N, C-alpha and C positions, 0 to 999 in steps of 0.2 A: 671524282669524275663519275658520271653516269655511264653504265654500259649501254649498248645500242638498244637492248630490249626495254630498259627503263626509259630511255629517250623517246622511243616509239609510243610507249604507254602514256607518257606525259603529253605528247603531241595529240594523240587520239583523245585524251581527256579534255584538252583545251578545245579541240575541234567540236567535241560533243557539247561543251558549255556554250560555245559560240552559236552553234546550230539551235540549241534550245532558246537562247536569248533572242535570236532572230525570229523564231516561231512565236514566242510569247509577245514580242513587239508587234507582230502582224495581227494578232487577235483583235486589238481595238479597231484596227482599220476595217476588218471584215465585219465586225459588229456594227460599225457606223452605217454600213450600207444595207442593213437588213430590210428596212421598209415594213417591218412587222407592225408598226404603229398605225399603218393605213389599212382601212377595210377595203380590200380589193374586190369584195363581193358586191359593193355598193358604188354607184356612180351618181354624182350630183352635177347638174348643169347650172352654171352661174353666168349671168350677164351683168356687165358693169363697165366701169371706167378704170383704165390702167392708172394707178397712182405712181407706180415705179416698176421698171423692168431692170433687174439686177443681173448683169452678165458677169458672174464671178465664180471662182473655184471655191469649194468643190462642187457646188450646185448653183444653178441659176434660179431666180425667184421672180414671180409676178406678184406684185402687191395690187389687189383688185378691190375697188370700192363698189360694193353691190348694194343697190337700193333695198331698204328694209322698212318695216312699219314705223320705226322710230328713227329714221335717218339711215345714212349709209353705214354698212357693216364692212370692215376691212378683212379680206381673206388673204392669207399668205399661201401661195401656190408653189410648191417645190417642184423643180424640174431636174433634168439631168445635168451633167457637167457641160461646159461650153463646147468641148470637142465633139460630144455626141450630138448636141443641138446643131452645131455647124454642119455635121454630116447629114442632118435631116432638114437642111435648108434654112435654119434660123441664123440670124446675124445679130450683132449687138444693137443695131438700129431697127430690128423687126417691129418692136413695140416702143411707143413713146407715151409719156404721160399725157393723159387726155384721150387716148384711143379708146373707142368703144369696142369691146370684144365679148364673145361667148366662150366659156371654157368648161370642159368636162374634167372633173377631178374624182379621185378616190378620197373620201373624207378620212380624217383621223378616227380611230376607234373611240377616243375621248371626244365626245361631241360638244364639250364645253369650249373648245378652241376652234377658231375658224381657220383651219389649215387643211390643205388638200394636196394630193400627189397628182401632178399633171398627167392627163390622158391625151387631150387634143384641144385645139383652139381654132376659132374662126373669127374673121373680121366682121364688122357691122353689116357688110354686104353679103355675108354668108360664105365668103371665100376661106377655105381651109388654110391656116397658117402653117408654114413648114415647107415640105418638099414641093408643094404646088405653087409656091409664091412666084 
């Protein structure tokens, strides 16, 4: 049988192990939301046609076809989670395939990929999408 001091020491040791495991498990989640791959010092304005609006967790996405010299170029635009977008006036039906929009994004630092972080968007008539809808 363990005396009370040894029992307390074992419980404290188990608690320490559980706390460390929880902290280590949280590290990948915080690393995922860093956004360091985007160049927040640069903004690009893109005008094109919505191919798809994905209202999904953990992030919503706009797939935008932007006219280019050799045909349309598809940009993937990362947005926030649905709950944040909803608070800012967005809804799952805010954008539909075929909608013409203008989007401002922070591009990836790796310019070989057509990916951007959402800043703002407006409809073809210039109306800001989001809170002012």
